[in-house]
Residue frames relative to the residue before (quaternion, step in Angstrom):
aa qw qx qy qz dx dy dz
M 1.0000 0.0000 0.0000 0.0000 0.00 0.00 0.00
V 0.7645 0.2901 -0.1976 0.5406 3.60 1.17 -0.31
D 0.7703 0.3966 -0.2465 0.4343 3.60 0.21 -1.24
E 0.7003 0.4626 -0.2839 0.4636 3.58 0.80 -0.97
V 0.6537 0.5101 -0.3190 0.4590 3.60 1.05 -0.72
V 0.7267 0.4387 -0.2722 0.4532 3.60 0.74 -1.00
S 0.5899 0.5486 -0.3849 0.4504 3.60 1.20 -0.24
R 0.7447 0.3884 -0.1977 0.5055 3.58 1.27 -0.36
Y 0.7836 0.2086 -0.0980 0.5769 3.59 1.25 -0.32
S 0.3066 -0.7519 0.5564 0.1762 3.58 -0.90 0.93
F 0.2546 -0.7869 0.5496 0.1180 3.56 -0.76 1.09
Q 0.3855 0.7592 -0.4671 0.2384 3.59 1.23 -0.08
G 0.8602 0.0531 -0.0774 0.5012 3.57 -0.63 1.18
K 0.5304 0.6749 -0.3844 0.3398 3.60 1.26 0.07
S 0.3761 -0.6790 0.5787 0.2502 3.54 -1.36 0.35
V 0.1755 -0.8016 0.5701 0.0401 3.56 -1.01 0.94
L 0.1529 -0.7330 0.6568 0.0891 3.54 -1.08 0.89
S 0.0803 -0.7986 0.5961 0.0220 3.57 -0.86 0.99
L 0.1677 -0.8030 0.5692 0.0548 3.57 -0.57 1.21
A 0.7906 0.0568 -0.1319 0.5953 3.57 -0.85 1.04
S 0.0817 0.9019 -0.4186 0.0686 3.48 1.08 1.00
N 0.2936 -0.7282 0.5547 0.2754 3.60 1.19 -0.41
C 0.7773 -0.2753 0.1928 0.5318 3.65 -0.73 -0.91
G 0.5730 -0.6168 0.3712 0.3916 3.59 1.25 0.06
Y 0.2599 0.8107 -0.4975 0.1663 3.58 1.19 0.43
W 0.6866 0.4816 -0.3128 0.4458 3.62 0.75 -0.99
S 0.6431 0.5193 -0.3257 0.4590 3.58 0.97 -0.81
S 0.6246 0.5491 -0.3460 0.4343 3.57 1.03 -0.72
R 0.6169 0.5302 -0.3515 0.4635 3.59 1.10 -0.61
Y 0.6608 0.4925 -0.3101 0.4740 3.58 1.05 -0.73
V 0.5881 0.5403 -0.3586 0.4834 3.58 1.16 -0.58
A 0.6343 0.5305 -0.3260 0.4582 3.58 1.01 -0.81
H 0.7085 0.4057 -0.2443 0.5231 3.59 1.23 -0.47
G 0.7843 -0.4196 0.1659 0.4257 3.58 1.13 0.57
A 0.4581 0.6716 -0.4775 0.3332 3.64 1.17 -0.14
R 0.3195 -0.7896 0.5002 0.1559 3.59 -0.91 0.90
K 0.7895 0.1706 -0.0904 0.5826 3.62 1.20 -0.48
M 0.0259 -0.7910 0.6113 0.0022 3.57 -1.13 0.70
F 0.0315 -0.7716 0.6353 0.0061 3.53 -1.06 0.87
G 0.0872 -0.8279 0.5540 0.0109 3.58 -0.70 1.08
V 0.1601 -0.7523 0.6333 0.0854 3.55 -1.21 0.70
E 0.0968 0.7979 -0.5827 0.1199 3.57 -0.73 1.08
G 0.3608 -0.7775 0.4842 0.1757 3.58 -0.91 0.91
R 0.6918 0.4535 -0.2773 0.4887 3.60 1.20 -0.28
E 0.4602 -0.7384 0.4269 0.2465 3.54 -0.53 1.26
Q 0.6399 0.5401 -0.3532 0.4173 3.61 0.95 -0.76
Y 0.6668 0.4813 -0.3103 0.4769 3.60 1.08 -0.62
L 0.5915 0.5409 -0.3665 0.4725 3.58 1.17 -0.49
E 0.6343 0.5089 -0.3268 0.4816 3.58 1.03 -0.75
Q 0.6347 0.5218 -0.3188 0.4725 3.55 1.03 -0.82
A 0.6368 0.5359 -0.3218 0.4513 3.59 1.02 -0.82
K 0.6360 0.5327 -0.3331 0.4481 3.58 0.94 -0.87
L 0.6685 0.4856 -0.2965 0.4789 3.57 0.97 -0.86
Y 0.6799 0.5116 -0.2896 0.4384 3.58 0.83 -1.04
W 0.7507 0.4050 -0.2103 0.4777 3.59 0.90 -0.95
S 0.5343 0.6342 -0.4106 0.3791 3.62 1.23 0.04
T 0.5351 0.6258 -0.4137 0.3884 3.62 1.23 -0.13
E 0.6466 -0.5812 0.3544 0.3442 3.56 -1.22 0.50
Q 0.5658 0.6320 -0.3898 0.3585 3.61 1.20 -0.31
F 0.6905 0.4852 -0.2697 0.4637 3.59 1.24 -0.32
P 0.6626 -0.5008 0.3560 0.4282 3.60 -1.23 0.33
P 0.6423 -0.5141 0.3817 0.4213 3.60 -1.19 0.36
I 0.7002 -0.5241 0.2947 0.3850 3.54 -1.21 0.59
D 0.6591 0.5052 -0.3270 0.4510 3.61 1.08 -0.56
A 0.6779 0.4492 -0.2924 0.5032 3.60 1.29 -0.05
R 0.7465 0.2684 -0.2001 0.5751 3.59 1.25 0.25
D 0.0767 0.7939 -0.5980 0.0791 3.55 -1.08 0.69
F 0.1359 -0.7516 0.6382 0.0964 3.55 -1.28 0.50
V 0.0688 -0.7748 0.6252 0.0635 3.56 -1.09 0.69
S 0.4396 -0.6597 0.5461 0.2709 3.51 -1.27 0.55
G 0.4011 0.7335 -0.4917 0.2437 3.56 -0.87 0.85
N 0.5323 -0.5937 0.5210 0.3045 3.47 -1.45 0.26
V 0.4368 -0.7333 0.4542 0.2553 3.61 -0.65 1.08
L 0.6811 0.4562 -0.2987 0.4886 3.61 1.23 -0.19
D 0.5799 0.6095 -0.3537 0.4089 3.56 1.32 0.04
V 0.4880 -0.6844 0.4640 0.2796 3.58 -0.80 1.05
Q 0.6524 0.5193 -0.3272 0.4446 3.61 0.96 -0.80
T 0.6095 0.5311 -0.3568 0.4681 3.59 1.06 -0.67
W 0.6680 0.5000 -0.3058 0.4586 3.58 0.89 -0.90
S 0.6229 0.5476 -0.3525 0.4334 3.61 1.06 -0.63
K 0.5827 0.5892 -0.3673 0.4223 3.62 1.22 -0.39
F 0.8290 0.2226 -0.1013 0.5030 3.58 0.98 -0.71
R 0.4551 0.6938 -0.4591 0.3173 3.62 1.16 -0.22
P 0.6586 0.5061 -0.3378 0.4428 3.67 0.93 -0.72
K 0.6210 0.5399 -0.3503 0.4475 3.62 1.18 -0.35
G 0.6296 0.5407 -0.3251 0.4534 3.56 1.27 -0.25
P 0.5281 -0.0008 -0.7859 -0.3217 1.43 -2.43 -0.43
F 0.4198 -0.6872 0.5427 0.2387 3.52 -1.34 0.40
D 0.5222 -0.6346 0.4643 0.3303 3.55 -1.12 0.60
F 0.8132 0.0891 0.0356 0.5740 3.57 0.95 -0.95
T 0.1120 -0.7904 0.5997 0.0562 3.58 -0.99 0.85
V 0.2206 -0.7457 0.6197 0.1058 3.53 -1.06 0.94
C 0.0353 0.7711 -0.6334 0.0549 3.56 -0.80 1.07
A 0.1218 0.8283 -0.5266 0.1475 3.56 0.37 1.30
G 0.8541 0.1901 -0.1614 0.4565 3.54 -0.37 1.26
P 0.7196 0.5180 -0.3225 0.3315 3.63 0.68 -0.88
L 0.5505 0.6612 -0.4167 0.2936 3.63 1.00 -0.62
Y 0.7351 0.4182 -0.2592 0.4664 3.61 0.85 -0.83
H 0.5853 0.5421 -0.3820 0.4665 3.59 1.30 0.17
L 0.6547 0.5440 -0.2916 0.4363 3.58 1.27 -0.12
P 0.5256 -0.6258 0.4644 0.3413 3.59 -1.10 0.60
D 0.7795 -0.0480 0.0304 0.6238 3.59 1.19 -0.54
C 0.2430 -0.8236 0.5001 0.1119 3.57 -0.41 1.22
R 0.4739 0.7273 -0.4297 0.2487 3.60 1.18 -0.31
Q 0.6258 0.5285 -0.3414 0.4610 3.59 1.04 -0.71
L 0.6522 0.5123 -0.3172 0.4600 3.57 0.94 -0.88
L 0.6517 0.5121 -0.3238 0.4562 3.61 0.92 -0.83
A 0.6290 0.5246 -0.3376 0.4639 3.61 1.03 -0.71
W 0.6585 0.4955 -0.3099 0.4742 3.59 0.95 -0.84
I 0.6247 0.5328 -0.3381 0.4600 3.59 1.00 -0.82
A 0.6643 0.5160 -0.3062 0.4457 3.58 0.85 -0.97
A 0.6643 0.5339 -0.3041 0.4255 3.58 1.01 -0.79
V 0.7679 0.3386 -0.1959 0.5072 3.63 1.12 -0.52
T 0.6502 0.5204 -0.3068 0.4607 3.61 1.28 0.02
N 0.3118 -0.8000 0.4913 0.1464 3.57 -0.56 1.20
E 0.8558 0.2336 -0.0596 0.4577 3.57 0.74 -1.05
A 0.8156 -0.1425 0.1637 0.5363 3.59 0.67 -1.03
L 0.0901 -0.7721 0.6248 0.0726 3.52 -1.32 0.31
V 0.2002 -0.7377 0.6260 0.1541 3.51 -1.29 0.41
I 0.1054 -0.7761 0.6216 0.0173 3.52 -0.96 1.02
D 0.0430 -0.7632 0.6445 0.0182 3.54 -0.94 0.94
T 0.2082 0.8019 -0.5212 0.2050 3.58 -0.53 1.14
R 0.5285 -0.5499 0.5231 0.3803 3.52 -1.36 0.19
V 0.0316 -0.7888 0.6138 0.0045 3.56 -1.14 0.68
T 0.1824 -0.7398 0.6287 0.1553 3.51 -1.39 0.10
L 0.3739 -0.6837 0.5653 0.2704 3.55 -1.26 0.36
K 0.5832 0.5580 -0.3571 0.4701 3.56 1.35 -0.03
D 0.7107 -0.3949 0.3309 0.4791 3.56 -1.29 -0.18
E 0.5167 -0.6180 0.4897 0.3336 3.55 -1.11 0.69
R 0.0307 0.7960 -0.6032 0.0400 3.54 -1.04 0.79
P 0.5223 -0.6264 0.4643 0.3454 3.59 -1.14 0.56
V 0.1098 -0.7711 0.6260 0.0383 3.55 -1.10 0.80
D 0.2885 -0.7458 0.5721 0.1822 3.57 -0.93 0.89
E 0.0752 0.7742 -0.6231 0.0826 3.55 -0.82 1.05
P 0.6652 -0.5033 0.3493 0.4268 3.59 -1.18 0.41
G 0.2826 -0.7766 0.5440 0.1452 3.53 -1.12 0.72
D 0.3775 0.7374 -0.4950 0.2621 3.60 1.18 0.32
L 0.6254 -0.6084 0.3576 0.3329 3.54 -1.15 0.68
C 0.5323 0.6099 -0.4308 0.3989 3.62 1.15 -0.28
F 0.7769 0.3315 -0.1538 0.5127 3.55 1.06 -0.78
N 0.8144 0.1635 -0.0093 0.5567 3.53 1.01 -0.86
A 0.3533 -0.7796 0.4798 0.1928 3.58 -0.43 1.20
I 0.6732 0.3903 -0.2945 0.5547 3.61 1.21 -0.28
E 0.3000 -0.8346 0.4309 0.1666 3.51 0.22 1.37
A 0.6943 0.4978 -0.2857 0.4341 3.58 0.95 -0.85
T 0.6254 0.5588 -0.3390 0.4263 3.59 1.19 -0.36
R 0.0005 0.8148 -0.5781 0.0424 3.54 -0.33 1.23
T 0.7200 0.3738 -0.2246 0.5398 3.57 1.04 -0.80
K 0.0561 -0.8145 0.5760 -0.0400 3.53 -0.69 1.17
I 0.3215 -0.7218 0.5770 0.2064 3.54 -1.30 0.31
V 0.2518 -0.7150 0.6294 0.1709 3.57 -0.88 0.96
L 0.3823 -0.7952 0.4366 0.1753 3.54 -0.53 1.25
N 0.4355 -0.6388 0.5612 0.2956 3.53 -1.13 0.65
L 0.4948 -0.7072 0.4160 0.2863 3.58 -0.64 1.13
R 0.6734 0.4964 -0.3155 0.4479 3.60 0.82 -0.92
D 0.6573 0.5025 -0.3102 0.4682 3.59 0.98 -0.84
L 0.6344 0.5315 -0.3274 0.4559 3.57 1.01 -0.79
L 0.6596 0.5013 -0.3109 0.4658 3.60 0.91 -0.88
R 0.6458 0.5108 -0.3191 0.4692 3.60 0.98 -0.82
H 0.6481 0.5236 -0.3163 0.4536 3.57 1.00 -0.83
I 0.6330 0.5153 -0.3240 0.4783 3.58 0.99 -0.80
Q 0.6453 0.5234 -0.3139 0.4595 3.58 0.98 -0.85
S 0.6226 0.5724 -0.3467 0.4055 3.59 1.01 -0.74
F 0.6815 0.4528 -0.2828 0.5005 3.60 1.25 -0.35
G 0.6390 -0.5771 0.3149 0.3994 3.57 1.23 0.30
F 0.5559 0.5788 -0.4011 0.4417 3.58 1.22 0.39
Q 0.2902 -0.7159 0.6022 0.2017 3.55 -1.24 0.52
P 0.1778 -0.8361 0.5114 0.0880 3.60 -0.20 1.25
E 0.0798 -0.7616 0.6421 0.0374 3.54 -1.21 0.69
V 0.3134 -0.7139 0.5937 0.1993 3.58 -0.84 0.99
L 0.3565 -0.7755 0.4859 0.1878 3.56 -0.55 1.18
S 0.5603 -0.6237 0.4400 0.3215 3.55 -1.11 0.77
V 0.3732 -0.6838 0.5831 0.2305 3.52 -1.23 0.66
R 0.0139 -0.8240 0.5646 -0.0454 3.57 -0.58 1.16
F 0.6632 0.4377 -0.3145 0.5193 3.57 1.10 0.69
E 0.5016 -0.6358 0.4929 0.3181 3.56 -1.23 0.48
S 0.5445 -0.5972 0.4703 0.3546 3.54 -1.20 0.54
P 0.4228 -0.7130 0.4907 0.2686 3.60 -0.79 0.93
P 0.6064 -0.5537 0.4109 0.3962 3.61 -1.12 0.52
G 0.8121 0.2903 -0.2126 0.4593 3.55 -1.06 0.79
L 0.4603 0.6791 -0.4584 0.3417 3.59 1.24 -0.01
R 0.4466 -0.6812 0.5077 0.2804 3.58 -0.89 0.92
D 0.6004 -0.5943 0.3972 0.3586 3.58 -1.03 0.78
V 0.6442 0.5490 -0.3340 0.4147 3.61 1.00 -0.79
D 0.7394 0.3622 -0.2172 0.5243 3.60 1.22 -0.37
D 0.4794 0.6889 -0.4216 0.3432 3.58 1.26 0.29
Y 0.3593 -0.7506 0.5228 0.1849 3.57 -0.55 1.24
N 0.6635 0.5267 -0.3110 0.4309 3.59 0.99 -0.78
L 0.6580 0.4628 -0.3050 0.5097 3.58 1.21 -0.40
G 0.4965 -0.6709 0.4190 0.3575 3.59 1.27 -0.18
N 0.5017 0.6717 -0.4147 0.3537 3.58 1.27 0.19
R 0.7478 0.1681 -0.1419 0.6264 3.54 1.33 -0.16
V 0.0623 -0.8084 0.5853 -0.0026 3.57 -1.01 0.82
T 0.2282 -0.6903 0.6561 0.2022 3.49 -1.41 0.29
I 0.1189 -0.8010 0.5867 0.0035 3.54 -0.75 1.16
L 0.1322 -0.7406 0.6530 0.0868 3.55 -0.93 0.93
A 0.0226 -0.8045 0.5932 -0.0226 3.58 -0.77 1.02
K 0.0712 -0.8071 0.5861 -0.0003 3.56 -0.77 1.09
R 0.4840 -0.6473 0.5009 0.3098 3.57 -1.13 0.63
């Protein structure tokens, strides 16, 4: 999410949109590499409070160059809060795709507000896509009502990203799987990937 991305994309002077941003940690790494503006969307209030504290330090851009809003990444009203601030040079979508019943609408919205590149981190499968029931509580899933999710077929996901004019690359795994990691989130097993896609 950092080294492999910044070796392929220059963040100098760029604007970043972070969807399901949590406290904005990944975006903060891109700011450290030169991004000048950051906008985050997060559905869990405790992480928004954490973001306010984390981003209040002097290492980050001034308050008028960063912002976080509370909202559901699949909600039109949430998008209306930040769409006028775009388009953005780079979009971070780390985690939410496999929490959605259908990610295609979200990918279309991302493509419409992203000028140069995006990074997607998600669970995938090489088998047929299928619905999976998982807990919908806010500790795990910012869209509380979403219980049934789709684990995406990797080839279909890459083709879908290409259909919006991006060239996707699955980034190499250069680390060992930590002890206790669930198989569904293991990059070395190919069950989770980070994709960098550039126009």
